N, C-alpha and C positions, 0 to 999 in steps of 0.2 A: 843239566843241559849237556848234551841233547837228550830228548825223550823219544818215545816210540815213533812219532811221525818223521823226525829228523833221521833216525837210524833207517827207517823204511826207505826214505829218499836215497840215502847212500847206497843201500843194497840194490835198489832198482837201477841206479845209475851204473854201479859197478858190474852187475850181473852180465849184461850183454857183452862187456868188454873182456872180462877175465875168465868166465866159465869155459872150461875145455882147454885152458892154456896151462903150460907146465912151468913151474918155478925152477929156473936153472940154478940160481944161487941166492943167498940172502946175506946182507951186510947190515950189522947193527952198529949203532953209534957208540962213541967212546963213553958217552954218558951212561948208556945201558951197562957197559962193562964195568965202569968204576963204581956204579951203584951196587952192582952185585958183589963186587969186591968188598964193599962197605956193609954188606948184608941187608941192603934196602930193596933190591929187586925192582928197579924202575922198569916199567913197560913189560918186559918179559917175565912171566911168572912160571913157577914150578919147573924151571930148566935153566941150566947155566947158559950164558950167551953162546959159547962155542957149541954146546950140545944142540941148542935151538937151531943154529945155522945149519948144522948137519942133518937134523931131523927133517926139516922142511925142504931141503934141497931135493930136486928131482920129483917133487910131488906135483900131481896134476890137480888143478882146481876143478873138481867135478861139478859142484854147484854152490851157490850162495843162498843163505837163508837168514831171515831175521827172526829172533825169538826174544820177545820183550824188548829190552834195550841193547841186546847183544847181536853181533854179526857172527854167524857160523860159516866159516870157509870149510866145506866138506872136501877133504883131500883124499887122493888115491895113489897108491904106488904098489906095483906088483900084486894087484888084487887085494891089497890090504887097505882099509879105510881108517881115516883119522879125522879129527876136527881141530881147526885153528879157531879158537874163540877170541873175538875182539870186542872189547868194551871201549867206547870212545872217551870215557871219563868226562871231563869238562871241556876239553879243547882238541880232542883227536880229530884228524882229518886224513882222507885218502886222496892220492893223486895218481893219475896214469899219464906218464910223460916219457919222452925219449931222452930228456936230460933234465936234471933237477933245476937247472936255471930257468926252465919253462914255468916253474911255480912262481906266480906273479907276486904274491905277498911275502915280503922278506921275513916276517915273523914266523911263517911256516918253514921257509927255507932254512932258517937258523935253528930250527928244532926238529929236524928229520932224525928219526930214531930207528927206522928199518927201511931198507931198500930191497925189494924182491925183484930180481932181474928175471924176466920171463923169457922163455925160449924164443918167443916172437920178436925179442929185442926191446920191448917196452919195459919201463920201470914202474912197478907198483910200489908207491912210496907212502909210508905212514909217518906223519908228523904229529907232534903233540906238545904244544907250548907249555902246558902246566904239568905234564907227565902224570896225570891221574888215570890215564887209559891203560889198557893191558892187552897183551898178546899171550894166549895160553894154548899150548899144544897138548891135546889129550887124545886118547884112544876112543873114548865114549863119554857120554854125558855124565855117567855115574862117577867118573874119575874126578869130577869137581862137584861135590854134593850140593853146594848152594844152587846150582842150576836145576836140581831136581825139585827145589822148593818154589819155583816160579809159578805164579798163578796161570791159569789158561789164558790164551790170547783173548783180549777183550771182545773180539769179533766172533769167537767160537760160540756155538749154541749153549754150551754148558757154563759160560763165563758168568752170566748174571746170577744163576743159582749158586755158583761157587762163591761169588762176592757176598751174597746174602748170608750164606752159611758161615763164612769167615767172620763177617761183621758182627755176628751174634755170639761169637766165642768170647768168653770173659776177658781174654787179653786184649781184645779190640773194642769191646762194647763201651768201655769207659774212656777211651782215647778220643782226642779231637778228630772229627770226621776228615779234616784235611790230612792229618797224619795217616789215617787208615787208607785213604785212596791213593796216597803216595807210596804205600807199602807194596812192593812187588809180589808179596805172598798173598795179597788180597786182589789186586788188579795189576796186570802186567803193563808196564810202559808208561804209566801216568805219573809225571813228576810235578814240580812246583808250578810250571807255567799253565799246564792244562787242568790241573786241580783247581787253581785259582779261577780260571775261566769257567769251569763247570759249576763251581759253587756260586759264582756270581750269577750265572744264568738261572740257577735254581733259587737264588736269593737266600742262600744258607750261610750263616756266619761260620767261618772256618774253624772257630774254636768250639763250636757246639759238639757235644759228645755224640758218638755214633748211636748210643742207646736212646738219645732224645729224638731221633728220627724214626718215623714209622716205617714199616716194611714197604709201604707204597712210595714214600719219599725216597727211600734208598733205591728202589727199583727205578724210579724216574731219574734219579741222579746217575745211576749206572748208565742208562741209555743216553743221557746228556753227555757224559764223559766220552762215550763211543762216538757220538756226533761231532764233538769237538776234535777228537783225535782224527776222525775221517776228514773233517774240513781242513785240518792242518796238513794231512797227507796230500790232499788234492791241491794244496797251496805250496807244496814243496817244503813244508816245515817253517819254523821261525828262525830267521838268521839274527841271532842276538849274541853279542860279545864275540867269541872266537869260533862259533859254529859255522862250518861250511859243508856243503855237499862235496862231491868229488871235484877236483880241479878248481876249487874256490867258488863253486856255484852257490847262489843264494836263493832262499825261499822268500815267500811274501806273507806268511801267516802273521808276522809281527805287526803288519798294518791292519790286521783284523781283530787283534786282541782288544777286549773291552775293559779289563780290570788289571791284568798283570802289568806292573810297572807304572800304573797311572796315578796321577796326583789328584785327579778329580773324577767323580763318578760321571759316566756318560749319560746316565738316566736322570739323576736328580741334581747333578752339579755340586753335590756335597764333597768337601775335601775327603779324600780317602785316608784310612788309617792302616796301621800294620802291626802285627805281632809276630813273634818267632814261634813257629811250630815245627817240631822235629828238626830243629837246626836251620830251617828255611824261613825267610821273610815272607809272611802271608799278608798280602794287600787285600783290603775289603772296603766296602762302603758301609759306614756305621748306620746310615739311614735305611738303605735297602736290604742289607743282610742282617737279619736278627737272629 
């Protein structure tokens, strides 16, 4: 958490406010500094905090883009282009305020780790309660190789064929289908919430191996995943736990979920069961999902 729909919501909300604006200065929290001194690199990756503050200063935010679960701030300075890559982790959140006291929830005010002062006078604030998120300043995508391994966007024309091709590889064929569709090298942006929902809609047991599904079933599953992701985008994402859109905004998809976090099946009223797949709790109906 957050997954593709939540990140898409953040980008859509941020884009009209920050695109075209210049970052006058950056201030990182003491936590970021002390973590780097201890060799742990909280939040800011591949650059020392002082270096990061200098690198981003005076950069203009040319455009914002979502790629899978990442936010790309495309920056420009003196005709040179760079990318500030942000992953929200489990609890990252962005705020646009004139003063940090305007951030309503204390738990976010207490965990502010980066304040970007814009030339317009506004503050672009990144808060992260659990500190699993990251800010990474790079020249191009190839500077961070894991980004090159991301699957196509699920709404791209080639994404379904790519999914089918990947799912038939030996390293994925014998894995649980739930694990495979949460793998960003197979489908971009689908995590535990929406994998749970898609499998329930298809009445597929999350522990069933990928090779047990026919090509037709996998094709249908892919399209169901896309439908679930689009429904969530249209609903502003799922506000669960510490996820917020910018300035503490909330989505409504959590009210539409049929299986994730449920104690009872909405179809047959059987008590749900769960198992751990790829380190995530997978809830399912033992009666409907075989």
